[in-house]
N, C-alpha and C positions, 0 to 999 in steps of 0.2 A: 544469439543463436539464429541460424538461418533455416527457414523452411519455405521453399518456393511452391508455386502452384504447379499442378501436374497435368490436368487435362480439362477440356471443355465438355459440357454435358451433351448427351445424345437424347433426342426426343423423337418418338415415332410419329409425332404430329409436327408439321412445319410451323413451329412457334419460335419466338426469340429464345435462343439458348442462354442459359446461365452457366457460370463457370463451375467446373468440378475440379477441386484442388486436392491433391494428395501429396503429402510431403513426408520425407523420411519414412517412406513406406507407411505413412498414415494418411487417412483421408480427412481433409479439413472441411468442416461444415461451414459454408458461408452463403447460404441461399439468399438471393435477392428477392425479398418477399414484400407484399404490399404493406401499407402503413400499419394495418392492424393484424398483420401476420405474426405478431409477437406471440399470440396464443395459438390460434388455429386458422390458417389461411384457407382459401377456397380450394377445392380439389382440382388436380390436373386431369387431363384427358387420357394420359397414358403413363406407363412407368418411365421415369426419367431420373437422372442423377444430377445433383447440384453440389459441386465442390466435394464430391466423394461420399455423399449420402443421398438417401431418397428425399423428395420434397416433404415439407412438413405434413402434408395430407397423408403421405404414404409412410412416413418414417415411424420408427418404434421408440424414438428417444424423447427426452424431455427438454430439448434445447429451446431457448427463448431468444427472440430477436428484438433489438431496439433500433429504431430508425435514426439516421443522422439528424433529422429534423428535430427529434426530441432531445438529442444530446446537445444541440446548439442553443437550447434554452438556458444552459448553465455556462457561465463564463469561467473558464479555467485554462491553464496552460497544459494540463494533463487530461487527455480525452477520457481516461479511465475514471477520473473523479466524477465525470458527468453521468456515470452509470448509477450513481447513488439513488436509491429509492425507485429504481426502474425494473428490477428483475427479482423474481422470487428465488430464494436460495442463495442469492449473491449479497454478501455483506460488504459494503464499501465504506471505508472510513478514511479520513485525512491523516496522513503522517504528521503534517505540520501545515500551518497557515502561511509559511514563508513563500515568497515568489518562486514559482517553478517547483514547488513541493510535490512529492509523489503521493499517490494514493495507495492504501492497503486494501487488497481484495481477498476475500475468502469465500469459497464455495462449499456449503454444507459442513461448516465447522473445520477446526484444525485437525488434520489427519497425521501430523508428525510433530516432532519436538523442535524442528528447525524452521526453515522458511516455508510458509504455507501459501505463498502467492501462486495463483494459477498461471499456466503457460499462456503467453501472449503471442498471437500470430497475426501478422498484417499482410494481406494479399498473398497468403501462403508461405510467408517467411516467418520462421520461428524467431521471435525477438528475444525470448527468454523470460524467466521468472522475475528477475531483478530489474528489468527495464522499466523506467517510469514514463516512457512514451512522450517525453517532452519534445522530441524532434518532429512529431506528427501534428499538424494543425487539425483541431477537431472539425473544422468546416470541411475538411477533405474526406470525411467519413460518410459512406453511404449507409452501412448497417454495422451493428455489433451483435454477434451471436455468442451466447453463453452456453457452453457445453458442460453438462452436469452429470450425465449418467453413463452407463457402460457402452452403449452403442454409439455414443457421440464422442465423449472424452476418451473412450477406450481405443479409438482410432489412432491415438498418439502413444499407445503402449507405455514405454518407460518414461515418457514425458508428461503423461496425463493424470497422474495421481492426485494433483490439486485442482483438477478441472482445467478448462481451456477457454480463453477469451479470443474469439475469432473476429477480426476487423476486416471489412471489405471497403476499400476506398472507391470514390466516384470514378467512373470511366466515361469515355467518349461514346457518342451515339451518332447514327446517321442523321443527316439534315444540315440545315444552315447553322453557322457558328452561333453558339449561345454564350453570352457573357453574364457572369454572376459577380456582383460586388456586395460585400458585407462589411460595414464599418461600424465600430462602436467606440465609445469612450466612457469612462466612469471614474468613481472615486471610492476608495476603501477606507473604512474606519474600524478601529479596534472595538471589540465587544466589552462586556463587563470585566472589571478588575477588582481584586480584593481591596478593602479599606485598610490602610496602614496607619501606624502611629505617627502623630506629629512630633515635633521636637520636644515639647514639654512632656508629653506622654512617654516618649522614648527615654528621656533622661530618668524619669521616675522608675520606669520598668527595668532599665539596666541597673540602676542602683539597688533596687529591690532584689533583682536576680543575683547580683554579686554578694549582697549582704547575706542572703539565704544560703549561699554557697561558701560562706566563710572567707570571702575575698574582700579586698579593699574597694570601697565604692569608686567608680570610675570618674564621677563628677562630684567635686567638693564645692558646693554652692554656699559660700559663707555670707553673701549679701545679695541684695536685689540687683546691684550693678553687674556683678559677675553672672547672674542668671540672665539678665537682659542681653549681655554680650554673647552668651552662648546660644541663646534662643532667637537671635535676630534673623537667622537663616532658617527657613522651613522648606526644604527642597522636595518637590514631587518628582522622584526619580522615574517612576513609571510614566508620568505625564511627559517628561522630557525624552524618554526613549521612544514612545509611540508618536505617530504623526499621521495625518491624512495622506493617502498615497494614491496617485493616479494609475489607471490601467487603460490601455488603448489597443485596438486591433484593426487590421485591414486585411481582407482576403479577396482576391480576384482570380477568377478562373474563366477559361475559354474552352468550350467543348464543341465538337462537331465531327463531320466525316461524311463518307458516302458508302456505297455497297461494298467497296473493297478496302477501305481504310477508315479508321476511327481514331480520334485523339482527344486528350484532355491535358491542358497546360494550366497550372495553378501556381500562384505566389501568395505567401502569407507573411505578415509582420505582426509580432505580438510583443508588447512591452508592459511589464508589471513592476511597479515599485513596491517595496515592502512597507508595511505599517510600522516596522521597526527600522531605525536608522541603519544605514550602511548595507541594505539588502535590496536587490532588484534582479529581474530576469528579463532577457531580451532574446527573441528568436526571429530568424529570417530563414524561410524555407521555400524551395521550389519543387514542384512535382510534375512529372511527365509520364502519362500512360498512353500507349499506342498499341494497336494491333492491325495487321495487314493480311489480306487474303491474296497470297501469291498465285493460287490456282483454286479451282472449285473444292479441292480436297486438301489444301496446304495453307496453314496459317502460321504467322510468326508475330511476335510482339514483345513488349517490355513494359515493366512498371519500375519507375525510378524516383527516388526522393533524395535531394541534397539539402542538408539543413545545418545551420550554424547557430549555436546558442551561447550566450555569455551570461553567466550568473555571478553576481557578487553576493557571496554568502556572509552571514553574520551569525555564526553558530556559537560564538563565545570562545573562551580559552580555558585550558585546564579542566575540561569537563563541565564547565559552568556556562549555562546559556545566559544571554544578556538579560532575560527576564528574571532569572534567579539572582543575578547580580543586582538588579534594580530592587528586587524585593528585600534584599539584605542590607542595602545601603542606608547609612545613618542620615536622617533628615536634617540634622543641624549643620551638616557640611555642604558647602557650595559645590557645584559641578566643576567649575573652572578655578584655576589658581595660576596666575601668570608667573609666579615665582618658581614654579616647578618646571622641570624639563618636560616639554610637551604641552604644558599649559593646563593640566587637569589635576584635580585633587584625587587623593585616595578616598575611600568611603567609610573606613572606620579605623581607629587607632587603638582599640581596646586590646587587641591581640595581634602583634605584628605578623605572626606566622599565619594568621587567618584573615588577613585583609580581604574584604570583598573587592573585586576588581571594578573599576569605574566603567560602567557599561556605556556611558555616553562617550567617554574618552576613547575607549577601545573601538567603538563603532566608527568614530571619525578618523582615528589615526591608522588603524590596521586596514589592510586591503587584501581580501581573499577573492581573487578573480579566477573563475573556472570556465574554460572555453571548450566546447565540444563541436567537432566537425564530423558529420555523418553522411555517408553515401550508402543507401540501402535500396535494393531492387532485385529484379530478376529478368532474364532473357528466356523466352520459350519458343518452341516450335511444335506444331501439331499437324499430324498427318492422318487423314481419314482413309484407312487402307481399303475398306469397302463398307457398305452400308451397315452400320452397327459396330464396327471395330475401329478403334482409334488408338494411335500411339502419340505420346507427348513426352518431350524431353525439356528439362528446365535446368538452367544454371542460376543459382541464387547467390547473392553476395551481400555482406553486411560489413562495411569497412568504417572503422571509427578511429578518431584521434582525439584524445583528451589532454588538455594542458592546464595545469593549476599553478598559479603563482601566489604565494602568501608572503606578504611583506609586513614587517613590524618595525616601526621607527624607534628611536631612542625616547624614553620617557621615564618619569619618576612619579608614580601615583601612590606613594605611601612607603612606609619603612620596609615593607616586604616586596612590594610590586615595583621593582626598579629594573629597567632595561637600559643600560648605559650606552649600548651601541645598537645600531640598526642591524636587522637580520633579514634574510631572504630564504625561502624554501620553494623549490620547484619540483614538480612531478609531471611526467609525461607518460601516457599509455597509448599504445596502438593495438587495435584489435582487428583480426582478419577472420571472417567466418565465410566459408564457402560450402555450397551444397550442390551436388549433381544428382538429378532425379530422373528416373525412367518409369514410364507407366503405360500399361495396356488396359483399355476398357472395352467391354462388349455388352451390348444390350440386344434383347430379342423378345418378340411377342408372338405367341401362337395361340389363337383363340382366346381362352380365358387365362392363359398362363403368360406371365411376364418375368423376365430374368435379366439381371444386371450383374456383371462380374468385373472386378477390378484386381489387377495384379501390378505390384509396384516394387521398386527397389531404389535405395538411395544411400549416399555416403555424405556425411557432414563432418567438416573439419573446422576446429576452432583454435586459433592461436592468439596469444596476447604477449606483448613485450612492454615492460614498463621500466622506467628509470627515475630515480629521485636524487636530489642533492640539497644540501643546506650549507649556508655560510653566514657568519655574523661578523661583527667588527667592520661593517661597511663604512666608508668614509663620509657618507651622507644619507639622509632619510630617503632621498629621491633616486638613489642608485638602484638599478634593477639588474645588476650583473653579478653572478656568483663569483667570478674570478676577482672581483674587487674586494672581497673579504681580506682584511689585512692580517688576520690570525689564522694560520693554517691548522692550528690545534683543533679548532671547532668545526672544520669543514668535514662533512660526511657525504657519502654517496652510497646509493643502493640500487638494486634492480632485480628483476625476475623475468622468467619466461614460462609460459604455461601452454600446454598442448592437450587437446581433447578431441576425440573422434568417436562418431557413432555411425554404425552401419545397420541397415534395416531392410527387412522384407515384409511385405504385407499382402494379404488377400482378403477380398470382401465379396460376399455372395448375397444378393438381394432377390427375393422371390415374392410374387403376388399372384393370388388366384382369385379371379372374378372381382377384383377391386374390393374384396371383402376381408381376405386373410393375407397378412403380410409377415414375412420372416426375413431377418437380417442376421448374418453371421460374419464375424471378422476374426482373423487370426494374424497377429503381428509378432514378429521376432526381431528383437533389438540386440545389438552388441555394443558395449561401452568400454572405452579404454580406462575408465575409472576403477575397474575391478581387475583382480588378478587372474592369471591363467586358470582356466577351468571354471570360472564363474562370471565370465564377461557377457554371456548371452542369456536372454530370458524370453519366454513365450507368453503372450498376453491375448487370451481369447475373449470374445464377447458374443452374446446372443440376444436378440430382441424379437418380439412378436407383437402384432397388433390385430385387433378384431373390430370391424366396423359393425356394431350392433344395429345401427339404423338401416343396414341392408337386409336385416332379417325380417321375416314376415310378422313376427310378434311385435315389432315396433311400428307397424303401419297405423296403429290406433293412436299414435302420438305424432301427428303431422307437423306440429310446431317445433319439433326437434329436428334440426337439419342434419347434424352429425353427432353421433355418440360413438366414441372410439375408446376401447379398453386396450391398454398396452402394458407390457412388462419387459424388463431387460435385466441382464446379469452379465458381469464380466470382470476382468482383472486389468488393472493398470499398474505401472511401476514408477519408481523414482530413483534416478541415479544422481540427483543433486545432493551428493553426500560429501563432496570434497574429493581431492585427488590423493592417491597413494595411501588409502586407508589399509591396503593389503601389505604395505611395506613398512619397515622401521625408518622413521624420519631421523635425520642427523642434525644435531644442534652444533653450531660452530662458535668460534671465538671464546672458548672457555679455557681458563688457565689450568695447568696441570703441574704440580710441584714434583721435582725429581732431583736426583743427586743424593749423596750420602746423608746429607742433613736437610733434604728438601729445600735447599736454598735457592734452587733455580726454578723459574716459572716458564713453562712452555705453553704456547697457544695450541689448543687441540680441539677435537670434536668428539662427540659421543652420541649414541642413539638415545633420544629422550622419549620415544614412544615405542611400545612393543607392536610388532606386526600382527595382523589378522589375515592370513592368506585366504580364508574362507568367506570374507565379507562379500555380501551380495545385495541385490535389489531390495528396497523396501516395496512391499506389494500391497495394493489397495484393491479390495473386492467391493464392487458397486452393485447394489440391488435396487430396483425401482419398480413400483407399480403405479400406474396413473390412469386417469379418466379425463378425456377431453369432450366437451359438449358445446355445440353451437345451437342457437335457437332463434326463432322469430326472424326468419330470413337472414340468418347469420349476423344479426345486429347485436346479439348477446353471446358472449363467449365465456366459458368457465373451464378452468383446469385445476385438477387436484392430483398431487403426487405424494406418495409415501416413499421415503428413501432410507437406505441404510448403507453406511460407508465404514467398512472395517479395514484398518491398516495393520498388517502383520510384518514381522521381521524388521521392526523399527530399530535403528541403530541406537544402542544404549551403552554407556560406559559403566562397566562393572568394576567397582573400586578394587585396587590391589593393595597389599601391605606396603607401607612406606619403604621397607627394606628392599623392595624390588628395585628401586632407584630409577624408575621410568614411569611415564603416564600409561594408564591402562588403555588398551585398544578399544575401539567401538565394536560391539557385537550385535548381530541381528537377533534381538530378544524381546522387543516391546510390541504391545498391541494396543490400539486405540479404536474405540467405537464411536461413530456419529450416527444419529438417526433423527428423523423428524418428518414434518409435513409441510408442503408448499401449497398454497392456495392462491390462484390469480384469476382475475376477471377483467372483462372490458365490455363496453357498450358504446355504440355510436349511431348517430342519425344525421342526415344532411338533406338540404334541398337547395334551391337556387340562391336563397338569401340567408339561410340559417344552418348552422351545424354545431354539434357538440360531441364530445367524447369523454368517457370516464374510464380510467384504467387503474388497477391497484393490485396489491399483493400482500399476503401475510405469510410469514415463515416461522415455524416452531422448530427448535432443534435441541438436542441433548448430546452432551459430550462426556465420555467416561474413559479412563485408562483401565484396560483389562489386565495387562501384564507388563512387568518390567524385567522379566526373566529372572535371573539369579541375583539381581541387585537387591541388597538388604535394606537400603534406605531410599527415600524419595530423591528425585532429581531436582536439585535446588537451582534457582535462577533469580533474575530480577534484583540486581544489586542497588541498594539505596543506603547512603551514608555508611558504606562498608559492611552492610548486613544484607543477607539474602532474604527477600520478602515474598518469594513465590516458591512453591513446591509442587512437584508432579508425582502423585502416588496412586497406587492401585485403588480403584473405586471412586476417585475424584476426577473432576475436569482437569484438563491440561493447564498448567501454569496457575493453579489456584493460589490465592494469597494465604500466607502462613505466618502466624505470630501469636501473641498473647491475647487473651480475652480480659477485658476490664470488668471489675465488679464494683467500682466506686472509687472514692477518694478517702484516704486515711485522714481522720479528723483529730485523733489523739494518740499519744504514745502508748496508752493502755491498749488501744485497738491494734496498734502495730505489734505489740508483744504477744497478742493472742492469735495472730494470723500470720501465715507465711508471707514473706516480703523479700525484696532485693536488699543487698547489703547497703547500709547507709540511708535507708528510708526514714523520712521525717514526716510529721503531720503536713498534709497538703500534697503528698505524693500519690501517684496512682496505685491502686490496689489491683493486682492481677490475680486471676483465678489459678488455684493449685489443682490442675485437672487430674494429675496422677496421684493426688492425695498422699504425697510423701513428706509433707510439711515444709517443702522448700519451693522457691520459684526458680526454675532452671529452664533450659531450652527444651527439656522433656515435657514442659507444660504448654508448649506451643501447639496450636491446632489450626485447622483450615477455617478461613474467615470469609470466603466468598470466591467467586469466579469472574474473570474478565470477559467471559464468553456470553453474549446475549442469548437468552432462551427464546426471545421473540423479537422480530424486527419486521418493519412494514414500510410501504410506500403507497402514495395515492396521487394521481395526476388527473387534473380536470382542465378541459379547454372548451371554450365556447366562442363562436364567431357569429356576429349579426351585422349584415350589410357592410362588411369591410372592417368592422371593429372586432378585434380578437382579444381574449383574456385567457391566460393560462396560469396554473398554480401547481406547485409540487410540494407535497407534505411528506415527511418521512421521520422515522424515529426507531428507537430500540429500547428494550426493557429486559429486566431479569439479570443484568450483569452488575458488577461492582467495579469501582475504580480505586486505585491506591494513590491518594493525594500526597505525594512526596513533598509538595510545596509546604504543607503544614509542618514539616520538620523544623523549618526556620520561622514560619509565620506564627506558630504557637508552640514551638518546641522548647521555649524558655531556656535558651542556651546562654543568654547573657552577653552576646556579642553583636548580634545583628538586629535589624529592625524587625517588627512583628506586626501581625494583624490586630485589628481592634478587639478580637476575641480575648486577648490577654488582659483587657481592662476588667474582665469579670473573673480574673484569676483568684485562687485561694490565698487569703491572707489571714493572719491571726484575728484581725479586726472584723473581717467579713469572710468567713469560711464559705467555700463553694463545694457543691457536690458533683459538679460537672467539669470545672476547669482546675487543673492542678496549680501548685505554686510555681513561682519563677525560681529557678535554681541553676546557677552557672557552673556548679561543681561536678555534675555527673550527667549520665544519660538515662537515668531511671524513667523519666517521663516521656522519652521519645524512643523507647524500644519498639520494634515492629509489633503492632497491635491493631485491634479493630478501631482504635482511635483515628487511624488514617484511612480506613476503608469506608467508602461512601457509595451510595446508590449511583449507578451510571445511567439510569433510565433518562430518556429525554424525548421530547417531541419538537420538531423544527419545521417552520415555514422556510423551506429551502430556496424556493424560487417563486417570484411573482413577476409577470410580464404583461404589459398592456400595449397593443399595437393597432395601427390603422393602415390598411392597404387602399391606396387611391384607386378610383375607378380607372379602368383601362382607357376610357374615352379621354381622360386627362393626360395619362402618361404616354399614350401613343403619339402625342404631339411632339415629344422630344425623343422618340424612338425607343422608349422603354415599354416592355410588356408587363412589368410589375414594379411598383414602388411601395415599400412598406417602411414606416417609421415606428419606433417603439421606445418605451422606457421600461425599466425593470429594477428589481432589487433581489439580492441574495442574502440568505441567513438573516432575514428581517426579524424573526421572532424565534426564541427558544424557551421552552418550559422544561425546567429540570430542578432537582433538589441538590445537584452537585455544587459544591462551594468554590470549585476551581474556575479557571478561565473558561474552559470549554469541555463539555462532557464527551465530545467526539474527537478522539485521537487514537492512534494505533501504532503497533509495531508489527513487522512481518515475521517476528520471531515469537513462537508460541510460548516460550518459557519466560518472556519478559513483557507480556501483553498487559495493557491497562495501567502502566506506571506513568503518572503525571509528574515529570521532572522539569517543569517550567518550559516546555517547548512552546513555540509560537502558536497561539490559537487561530482559528479561522476568524475572518473579519466580515463585517457587513459591507455590502457593495451596492452602490446606486449607479445606474448606467443609462445611457441612451444611444440609439443606433439607427442605421438606415440600411435597407436591403434593396438592391436594384437588380433587375434582370432585363437584358436586351436581346 
């Protein structure tokens, strides 16, 4: 989605102007603040506007700013991932440790049942909620601002319900050309992995499991020779899947200009191999930012990025990740088998229909290449009509081309996993996003009164075309042509076209009296094509006020307090990210319809498979915030405290209909969610000619609760694991809470089973579940809520110190109060009798050695791995996220070869993690609130060790 800059700031004092950006009739906050302006910067001398809002000294919002210098301490393909542990109220987690993987961001808790990702804006262009920002080099970023409350995020109206992440890239300045070079290289290694059974243990476990299930033992070991033959192989499947993986990056920029023209040219190369076979990510991008003064009152310019990335993904097949496949694979089987087509073994022969796929073979043989080409930028013109009044017009564009080619060769990896002919799937998508924006801004100061007014209007259009095709029976594994498929039966083709438009009007009024009292009011009206006639437009007001108590006479007795600001804000934002055509009945095609006297003829037809809801409208979020900002001791100590409340109403909820209706129920605006909490942040810094230090940190407490689901009589279920729903969203509970049975122990005797409710077929050694409704049976009615994936507390702490050119920085972060659903344990200790398992099963219940914690092995049923608190674990963790040591050579040495600065450094990431979670990594996330916290063997984050050099000329 595109959101361009709208106008430049006006200052009554002749200082360097900072950009004022308003897009889609929304004012975008992107103030270029000093290094420690994250909390409270120094006051300005007059009322000015930066990117559509007052400066941090003057504003009434709780927006936070992080400098690009801090972000660059974290090595990542995705700049958003580097925000982790940096901003109060912003929870950042990794979707996956795979190369080029996206980050999941959440501001002040989940406010809806769907995508909770904040809006991302780069130099005024709305990129959208789903964009992972891989096209933008982190080195190109000047600042990132996080908009959390009504007077900041409220500027985006129907796009700001989840908050806003505002990114400002580096620009050119006047003066001689300045060259910046940043190079680094490093290596990644996998973190902890579960301990699995060896071949001997696996054979015993499988035989025990099948025997308890009344099945024939899989391994009949009649003598030592047959045992030795079977156990001569002991494959470490996880060890073969993981590998040390290099990462390297190069960034070069040239910036300069004069009084009438300024420029910045930058190039970036980034390559990251995956710690899992068959995965890597490579990006090459170029950026050009320019602006020109055509006259004293006319300015034009552009910001443009072109980027190409190539990602080889290894996400597995049939819904199974490579890690899941490696966990399941039998250790007594070798990885390769030259007698099979493709040269790889299957991984188990105990149940042909449930062969685990060979993760090594698939990683080597298959090729999933995803190429993205992006051209993103804007053209702008600005006219100062007279002193204080400016007009700015902007044309923004976001043009994207995505190409995916997935090839699978012929192979035979088991009785079930046979692919006799090579196949190829192709998908192409082209996206066009354009935005035209007009804006007037006016500022005026008279005595103690200062006024700023912004009026803007915009139209944004989004189009997407995609086409896909598949062909198999290719004549060779290396053929990459769809037309080469020799069987026309299995050729398929598909495609779609999407259109989406938003029109917006916005007005902002900012008033200051005596630099003591501040008032900001915003009214935005948006129209979206995603809603039906009569419901396409919505109005979103916001209001904020600030009072500088330090200006009052009663504060004169506290001279060590430089600034004491009390502020409050209230407002409404919306969300139209609800899918298209919810107001209409959707038609399903390619369904057979019998007709004729005897129904002997079948015709291909279509029918409406969803009912319409013509009245569907915005989801609305009401934001309330009260905060206190304090600076003390010559502004060297800064403190911020905020109380927030975020209530989202008119959430789209599906109210079930009787099956006799014959169509899916429409979504209705019926739900309500509440989020509330406290953000606390602080910073302190000191410096002199040879020594400096800085400490910054934050802590956030939050509470989430569902208030209403409208007329829906049952919870909203989600989180599918092993064909069962394991999360439920119900009134009075957090969104996406885990839902299942509670355990009360292990049945030890048949007599105990006869006296207590149990599942059908229960035997001694099986889990005993709680009969919560006291009806004498164990049914789904006994399921209850088992925990929440939403942290109630998260924090971050950054420390840096520099002594005579030697610098050290550290970033610590963590979260607590949440639980995780360890779906890996379904096969690691689920006792299913087919797959390998974790060493926990060595302590399983047997008649000879009964256990009160681990059930028996049983291949005949699912009694012991029903959704329950057995798989719910604490998700709390504390992590040393980043450690970096550097040395900057004295300028007397570097000036000899023309450099103004030369710094060398070494560092490490994810060096240490303290957690009770038994899975690979306690930090993973989904951007869908109903399936949060489910560990389904996604790739974990890895440790990284690196070294680099930074040069300035």
